[in-house]
Wavefront OBJ file of the C-alpha trace (Angstrom):
o trace
v 129.433 12.837 -22.464
v 132.088 10.823 -24.265
v 131.601 7.052 -24.147
v 134.805 5.144 -23.447
v 133.794 1.861 -25.076
v 136.013 -1.209 -24.863
v 134.785 -3.439 -27.675
v 137.073 -1.936 -30.318
v 140.171 -2.348 -28.155
v 139.148 -5.890 -27.221
v 138.840 -6.816 -30.897
v 142.248 -5.268 -31.591
v 143.942 -7.276 -28.808
v 142.356 -10.515 -29.996
v 143.203 -9.810 -33.637
v 146.906 -9.735 -32.726
v 146.864 -13.264 -31.279
v 146.488 -15.745 -34.204
v 150.131 -15.521 -35.302
v 151.292 -16.054 -31.707
v 148.932 -19.007 -31.316
v 150.262 -20.615 -34.495
v 153.816 -20.203 -33.207
v 152.855 -21.977 -29.981
v 151.220 -24.819 -31.946
v 154.315 -25.191 -34.103
v 156.572 -25.404 -31.067
v 154.618 -27.604 -28.664
v 152.351 -29.530 -31.027
v 149.101 -28.185 -29.600
v 147.398 -24.807 -29.161
v 147.466 -22.822 -25.907
v 145.104 -24.245 -23.293
v 143.168 -22.580 -20.473
v 141.488 -24.144 -17.435
v 138.634 -22.076 -15.967
v 137.415 -22.770 -12.424
v 133.972 -21.401 -11.548
v 131.976 -22.189 -8.407
v 128.995 -19.913 -9.058
v 127.593 -20.184 -12.599
v 124.976 -17.502 -11.859
v 127.366 -14.845 -10.530
v 127.849 -11.576 -12.453
v 131.422 -12.442 -13.421
v 130.306 -15.834 -14.731
v 128.393 -14.054 -17.488
v 131.742 -13.621 -19.191
v 132.686 -17.323 -18.972
v 130.704 -18.309 -22.065
v 132.100 -15.286 -23.890
v 135.646 -16.275 -22.959
v 135.199 -19.846 -24.090
v 133.562 -18.745 -27.340
v 136.343 -16.246 -28.058
v 138.975 -18.886 -27.275
v 137.275 -21.414 -29.533
v 137.246 -18.909 -32.378
v 140.977 -18.389 -31.951
v 141.723 -22.096 -31.618
v 142.607 -21.968 -27.915
v 141.560 -25.032 -25.916
v 139.460 -24.391 -22.794
v 137.983 -26.601 -20.108
v 135.522 -25.411 -17.472
v 135.697 -26.891 -13.981
v 132.706 -26.477 -11.654
v 133.738 -27.876 -8.264
v 131.231 -28.811 -5.581
v 131.389 -26.491 -2.563
v 130.808 -29.512 -0.352
v 134.361 -30.609 -1.058
v 135.640 -27.674 0.956
v 138.786 -25.627 0.618
v 141.158 -28.594 0.702
v 139.503 -30.128 -2.351
v 139.779 -26.752 -4.083
v 143.490 -26.493 -3.359
v 143.968 -30.077 -4.498
v 142.273 -29.196 -7.794
v 144.536 -26.182 -8.258
v 147.617 -28.249 -7.533
v 146.483 -30.906 -10.025
v 145.846 -28.315 -12.736
v 149.198 -26.739 -11.979
v 150.991 -30.052 -12.453
v 149.017 -31.046 -15.554
v 151.030 -30.220 -18.668
v 147.822 -30.218 -20.710
v 147.052 -26.753 -19.337
v 149.166 -23.658 -19.890
v 146.953 -21.280 -17.904
v 144.486 -21.306 -15.004
v 141.749 -18.737 -14.440
v 139.692 -18.532 -11.233
v 136.295 -16.922 -11.570
v 135.314 -14.898 -8.545
v 133.619 -14.852 -6.144
v 134.857 -17.992 -4.464
v 133.044 -19.660 -1.568
v 133.418 -17.983 1.827
v 136.811 -18.572 3.374
v 138.455 -19.765 0.169
v 140.309 -16.540 -0.644
v 143.481 -17.019 1.387
v 147.191 -16.706 0.745
v 147.469 -20.491 0.766
v 144.824 -20.656 -1.956
v 146.532 -18.119 -4.184
v 149.851 -19.853 -3.745
v 148.306 -23.162 -4.775
v 148.403 -21.588 -8.228
v 151.803 -21.976 -9.928
v 152.938 -18.505 -10.935
v 153.629 -19.654 -14.501
v 149.937 -20.518 -15.025
v 148.424 -17.804 -12.824
v 147.185 -15.577 -15.649
v 145.189 -13.267 -13.370
v 148.215 -12.476 -11.202
v 146.796 -13.757 -7.895
v 149.796 -15.628 -6.496
v 152.155 -13.862 -4.112
v 155.028 -14.325 -6.567
v 153.199 -12.562 -9.401
v 151.720 -9.941 -7.100
v 155.106 -9.289 -5.510
v 156.715 -8.798 -8.899
v 153.996 -6.318 -9.750
v 154.490 -4.233 -6.629
v 158.269 -4.013 -6.926
v 157.950 -2.729 -10.503
v 158.355 1.029 -10.681
v 157.384 1.674 -14.292
v 154.505 0.359 -16.356
v 156.957 -0.705 -19.052
v 158.488 -3.169 -16.569
v 155.047 -4.603 -15.852
v 154.122 -4.956 -19.527
v 157.339 -6.581 -20.738
v 158.409 -8.818 -17.838
v 157.669 -12.523 -17.698
v 154.974 -12.473 -15.043
v 151.223 -11.899 -14.826
v 149.092 -9.125 -13.329
v 145.355 -8.912 -12.526
v 143.616 -8.683 -15.890
v 140.903 -6.212 -14.852
v 143.438 -3.726 -13.504
v 145.507 -4.070 -16.674
v 142.373 -3.633 -18.792
v 141.679 -0.240 -17.191
v 145.203 0.928 -17.978
v 144.998 -0.228 -21.573
v 141.553 1.310 -22.036
v 142.822 4.672 -20.833
v 145.762 4.468 -23.225
v 143.476 3.462 -26.108
v 141.291 6.522 -25.567
v 144.273 8.861 -25.253
v 143.850 9.548 -21.522
v 147.172 10.058 -19.728
v 146.965 9.596 -15.931
v 150.186 11.548 -15.308
v 149.514 14.454 -12.933
v 145.872 13.493 -12.355
v 144.237 13.115 -8.971
v 142.514 9.743 -9.214
v 140.171 8.174 -6.673
v 139.809 4.397 -6.755
v 136.804 3.041 -4.862
v 137.466 -0.521 -3.737
v 140.680 -1.989 -2.353
v 140.488 -5.605 -3.513
v 143.663 -7.487 -4.338
v 142.474 -8.109 -7.901
v 141.385 -4.603 -8.895
v 141.765 -1.684 -6.491
v 145.212 -2.193 -5.028
v 147.029 -3.394 -8.186
v 145.303 -0.712 -10.239
v 146.347 1.998 -7.781
v 149.940 0.815 -8.133
v 149.777 0.802 -11.937
v 148.325 4.323 -11.971
v 151.046 5.490 -9.601
v 153.629 4.005 -11.958
v 152.118 6.320 -14.585
v 152.678 9.319 -12.267
v 149.103 9.765 -11.089
v 148.297 10.711 -7.502
v 145.946 8.015 -6.239
v 143.552 7.898 -3.299
v 142.367 4.366 -2.541
v 138.930 4.457 -0.904
v 137.359 1.683 1.118
v 134.604 1.020 3.640
v 136.494 2.808 6.426
v 137.355 5.906 4.404
v 135.872 9.103 5.794
v 133.569 11.173 3.580
v 133.990 9.188 0.385
v 131.744 11.558 -1.638
v 134.097 14.451 -0.806
v 137.124 12.403 -1.893
v 135.451 11.475 -5.174
v 134.332 15.039 -5.917
v 137.940 16.215 -5.527
v 139.203 13.744 -8.143
v 139.882 14.318 -11.830
v 139.046 10.657 -12.428
v 136.983 8.194 -10.410
v 137.389 4.445 -10.820
v 134.760 2.369 -9.062
v 135.087 -1.346 -8.326
v 132.836 -1.962 -5.341
v 130.251 -4.355 -6.792
v 127.140 -2.383 -5.808
v 124.683 -1.531 -8.544
v 124.076 2.184 -8.998
v 125.751 3.348 -5.775
v 127.774 6.087 -7.493
v 125.479 9.088 -8.041
v 126.071 12.231 -10.065
v 126.430 14.289 -6.873
v 129.593 12.306 -6.099
v 131.423 13.444 -9.239
v 132.958 16.799 -10.036
v 131.673 18.377 -13.266
v 133.950 17.289 -16.085
v 135.425 14.335 -14.217
v 136.208 11.011 -15.902
v 134.554 7.796 -14.731
v 135.808 4.258 -15.187
v 133.165 1.794 -14.007
v 134.615 -1.634 -13.268
v 131.484 -2.950 -11.542
v 129.623 -5.950 -12.926
v 126.213 -6.234 -11.293
v 122.581 -6.984 -12.084
v 119.822 -4.512 -11.313
v 116.337 -5.350 -9.994
v 115.177 -6.127 -13.525
v 118.029 -8.586 -14.061
v 119.886 -6.281 -16.433
v 123.668 -6.058 -16.242
v 124.872 -2.736 -14.908
v 127.879 -1.109 -13.303
v 128.483 0.594 -9.982
v 127.399 3.970 -11.329
v 123.985 5.453 -11.982
v 124.931 5.836 -15.626
v 121.999 8.031 -16.622
v 122.687 10.384 -13.754
v 126.458 10.651 -14.134
v 126.073 11.269 -17.868
v 124.828 14.734 -16.896
v 128.107 15.695 -15.191
v 130.955 13.445 -16.365
v 133.119 14.379 -19.333
v 133.611 10.725 -20.226
v 132.648 7.334 -18.818
v 132.843 3.635 -19.566
v 129.543 1.833 -20.190
v 128.493 -1.437 -18.549
v 128.360 -3.676 -20.429
v 130.761 -2.811 -23.239
v 133.472 -0.942 -21.354
v 136.102 -2.547 -19.142
v 134.590 -6.047 -19.385
v 135.468 -6.858 -23.027
v 139.012 -5.570 -22.534
v 139.452 -7.690 -19.399
v 138.370 -10.756 -21.354
v 140.826 -9.967 -24.161
v 143.645 -9.388 -21.652
v 142.925 -12.773 -20.063
v 143.019 -14.594 -23.399
v 146.211 -12.757 -24.324
v 147.691 -13.817 -20.964
v 146.802 -17.457 -21.675
v 148.736 -17.227 -24.932
v 151.625 -15.575 -23.085
v 151.643 -18.431 -20.553
v 151.975 -20.923 -23.400
v 154.763 -18.850 -24.928
v 156.642 -18.789 -21.614
v 156.393 -22.547 -21.092
v 159.979 -23.231 -22.271
v 161.195 -20.667 -19.703
v 159.429 -22.326 -16.786
v 161.352 -23.772 -13.887
v 160.228 -25.570 -10.749
v 159.757 -22.386 -8.733
v 157.719 -20.523 -11.361
v 158.723 -18.404 -14.355
v 162.377 -17.608 -14.864
v 163.319 -13.960 -15.127
v 165.696 -14.482 -18.052
l 1 2 3 4 5 6 7 8 9 10 11 12 13 14 15 16 17 18 19 20 21 22 23 24 25 26 27 28 29 30 31 32 33 34 35 36 37 38 39 40 41 42 43 44 45 46 47 48 49 50 51 52 53 54 55 56 57 58 59 60 61 62 63 64 65 66 67 68 69 70 71 72 73 74 75 76 77 78 79 80 81 82 83 84 85 86 87 88 89 90 91 92 93 94 95 96 97 98 99 100 101 102 103 104 105 106 107 108 109 110 111 112 113 114 115 116 117 118 119 120 121 122 123 124 125 126 127 128 129 130 131 132 133 134 135 136 137 138 139 140 141 142 143 144 145 146 147 148 149 150 151 152 153 154 155 156 157 158 159 160 161 162 163 164 165 166 167 168 169 170 171 172 173 174 175 176 177 178 179 180 181 182 183 184 185 186 187 188 189 190 191 192 193 194 195 196 197 198 199 200 201 202 203 204 205 206 207 208 209 210 211 212 213 214 215 216 217 218 219 220 221 222 223 224 225 226 227 228 229 230 231 232 233 234 235 236 237 238 239 240 241 242 243 244 245 246 247 248 249 250 251 252 253 254 255 256 257 258 259 260 261 262 263 264 265 266 267 268 269 270 271 272 273 274 275 276 277 278 279 280 281 282 283 284 285 286 287 288 289 290 291 292 293 294 295 296 297 298 299
């Protein structure tokens, strides 16, 4: 089985940033800056927080980690987002998920100014994504898209895998991975089936796919019997097994017996997502002169 690792691509993305960072510093008198908001320091996604901050520090990007108290409730959270949005010391804002129960609402996402919303959560950024017909529009326009979804697309391109004409099954319909990723794959002329908890006979849907992308957040749920021989697997899951070891959604040892290629966890989609986020923070700083009160201008 071919291993679709992401560390090489991540390093390549980050290596392209120093010149852009220096240009930002020359223009605005300081480096790009990123605010990271994380409620659960022990969550699987939070494992990457220290890696993000270390990578940013190496590049000269300023970061600050905010750890709000859940007791403050959703209003305090929205107030924090509004304050960070108005604070010119920060070019970009990143929310680590999960958030406390009840916090993930449209009002929350729209508390993020689109110009600083580097993970593409706000309705303005998400709307711009879904009206884009071609991936080239998504990559070159002045808005932001969910970094994990973008990382999958870039990882496929890096490994020479063209989605055009493929039947692809995406397991998980979240607003930050499944749905935006399905749209991006469709823009690359793939035929996409988006599976969720109410889908009938998910194993049959997955076995009929040329490529399976799993983003359900359940350790080891995807077994080899659920893949067609020779299928491709992109594992977006970030979980911990019973021994406390990071793992994906797939039973990696099992699927290695049937899949033609698969991403490892860790070392697959995760490093590329981190690099895409840092790149987006630099992009936010670059777009600062083009900001207007309602978000990012389209000129």
